[in-house]
DRENNULO-749299 format. One record per residue (C-alpha): residue in three letters; x negated, y negated, z. Coordinates in nm, 3 decimals. Example, Ala and Ser with C-alpha at 12.3 -4.5 7.8 and 13.67 -1.06 7.14 Angstrom:
2
   code      east     north        up
    ala    -1.230     0.450     0.780
    ser    -1.367     0.106     0.714
end
This chain:
130
   code      east     north        up
    met     1.682     0.554    -5.046
    lys     1.765     0.802    -4.770
    glu     1.394     0.877    -4.704
    lys     1.307     0.506    -4.704
    thr     1.581     0.438    -4.448
    lys     1.450     0.721    -4.227
    ser     1.096     0.583    -4.252
    val     1.207     0.230    -4.162
    leu     1.412     0.359    -3.866
    lys     1.120     0.572    -3.749
    glu     0.880     0.274    -3.761
    gly     1.135     0.051    -3.586
    gly     1.185     0.312    -3.315
    lys     0.808     0.339    -3.268
    val     0.775    -0.039    -3.222
    val     1.066    -0.049    -2.977
    gly     0.921     0.246    -2.784
    glu     0.582     0.077    -2.756
    ser     0.745    -0.249    -2.644
    val     0.949    -0.073    -2.376
    gly     0.637     0.108    -2.260
    glu     0.443    -0.217    -2.227
    phe     0.736    -0.386    -2.050
    ser     0.764    -0.098    -1.801
    lys     0.391    -0.107    -1.733
    gly     0.403    -0.485    -1.675
    leu     0.706    -0.453    -1.448
    ser     0.537    -0.181    -1.246
    glu     0.220    -0.389    -1.207
    gly     0.425    -0.693    -1.106
    val     0.611    -0.502    -0.835
    glu     0.285    -0.348    -0.710
    asn     0.122    -0.691    -0.689
    thr     0.426    -0.840    -0.516
    phe     0.418    -0.577    -0.244
    lys     0.041    -0.551    -0.204
    ile    -0.040    -0.478     0.158
    asn    -0.340    -0.645     0.319
    ile    -0.481    -0.576     0.662
    asn    -0.667    -0.849     0.844
    thr    -0.925    -0.722     1.088
    ser    -1.119    -0.834     1.389
    glu    -1.491    -0.889     1.331
    asn    -1.554    -0.577     1.537
    ile    -1.391    -0.353     1.273
    thr    -1.631    -0.453     0.996
    lys    -1.926    -0.439     1.238
    gln    -1.833    -0.076     1.307
    gly    -1.865     0.004     0.936
    ile    -1.497     0.049     0.852
    ser    -1.361    -0.058     0.513
    phe    -1.029     0.006     0.340
    gly    -0.905     0.164     0.021
    lys    -0.542     0.209    -0.077
    ile    -0.270     0.118     0.171
    thr     0.082     0.248     0.124
    leu     0.412     0.188     0.299
    ser     0.676     0.451     0.370
    ser     0.966     0.522     0.604
    ala     1.008     0.768     0.892
    ser     1.222     0.846     1.196
    gly     1.533     0.670     1.070
    gly     1.341     0.349     1.005
    ser     1.284     0.154     0.689
    asp     0.929     0.069     0.576
    asn     0.788     0.145     0.920
    val     0.486     0.366     0.836
    leu     0.152     0.244     0.705
    asn    -0.082     0.497     0.544
    val    -0.428     0.342     0.544
    tyr    -0.721     0.489     0.352
    met    -1.027     0.416     0.564
    ile    -1.391     0.457     0.471
    phe    -1.651     0.500     0.747
    asp    -2.008     0.384     0.694
    arg    -2.096     0.491     1.051
    asp    -1.982     0.754     1.298
    phe    -1.664     0.637     1.468
    asn    -1.473     0.761     1.774
    asp    -1.229     0.509     1.918
    thr    -0.870     0.386     1.916
    leu    -0.756     0.155     1.636
    ser    -0.445    -0.059     1.679
    leu    -0.232    -0.227     1.415
    lys     0.001    -0.517     1.490
    val     0.266    -0.637     1.245
    phe     0.391    -0.997     1.238
    asp     0.688    -1.143     1.054
    asn     0.672    -1.451     0.828
    asn     0.701    -1.674     1.139
    asp     0.395    -1.505     1.296
    leu     0.612    -1.333     1.557
    glu     0.488    -0.988     1.651
    met     0.738    -0.716     1.560
    gly     0.548    -0.389     1.598
    arg     0.238    -0.209     1.726
    ser     0.088     0.128     1.652
    ser    -0.234     0.284     1.780
    lys    -0.427     0.592     1.677
    val    -0.734     0.768     1.813
    ile    -0.969     0.822     1.521
    glu    -1.280     1.035     1.508
    ala    -1.480     1.019     1.185
    thr    -1.837     1.077     1.076
    lys    -2.053     0.857     0.857
    gly    -1.952     0.892     0.493
    glu    -1.606     1.026     0.573
    ala    -1.292     0.875     0.419
    asp    -0.927     0.969     0.453
    phe    -0.570     0.842     0.493
    tyr    -0.458     0.766     0.848
    glu    -0.091     0.720     0.931
    phe     0.026     0.446     1.166
    gln     0.392     0.488     1.255
    phe     0.587     0.199     1.407
    ser     0.922     0.186     1.584
    gln     1.221     0.250     1.360
    lys     1.320    -0.112     1.428
    thr     0.998    -0.240     1.266
    asn     1.059    -0.319     0.900
    ile     0.738    -0.422     0.724
    asp     0.819    -0.666     0.444
    ser     0.606    -0.814     0.166
    asp     0.569    -1.134     0.371
    ser     0.462    -0.951     0.690
    ser     0.104    -0.983     0.810
    ile    -0.090    -0.693     0.959
    phe    -0.384    -0.715     1.197
    met    -0.617    -0.432     1.302
    glu    -0.830    -0.430     1.616
end
């Protein structure tokens, strides 16, 4: 009886563990999808052979969610200034950041755009690159 009880508890624990694992994975995916960051671009950006990979949000200089780390892929040589503008959910501009970028064809890397500490990029913010 004692061994059967152990076996039943072990199986029950395994099922609960798998369920919690699946729940955690689903929760993580849901949060990631909710806070997915998209950058809209001018036509000129795509004409210059720039595309995007992962985009992450972090905080710096006493701010909250005021740094965008953008993975950019270059299909052509590039040497120019890129600017990002952030707008709130009412399409009011609330931050700008520019960066001089020099990259060669085939290069890809993360580039950090830091905004004022007063700029707080939310899930409903829109971002535009030119």
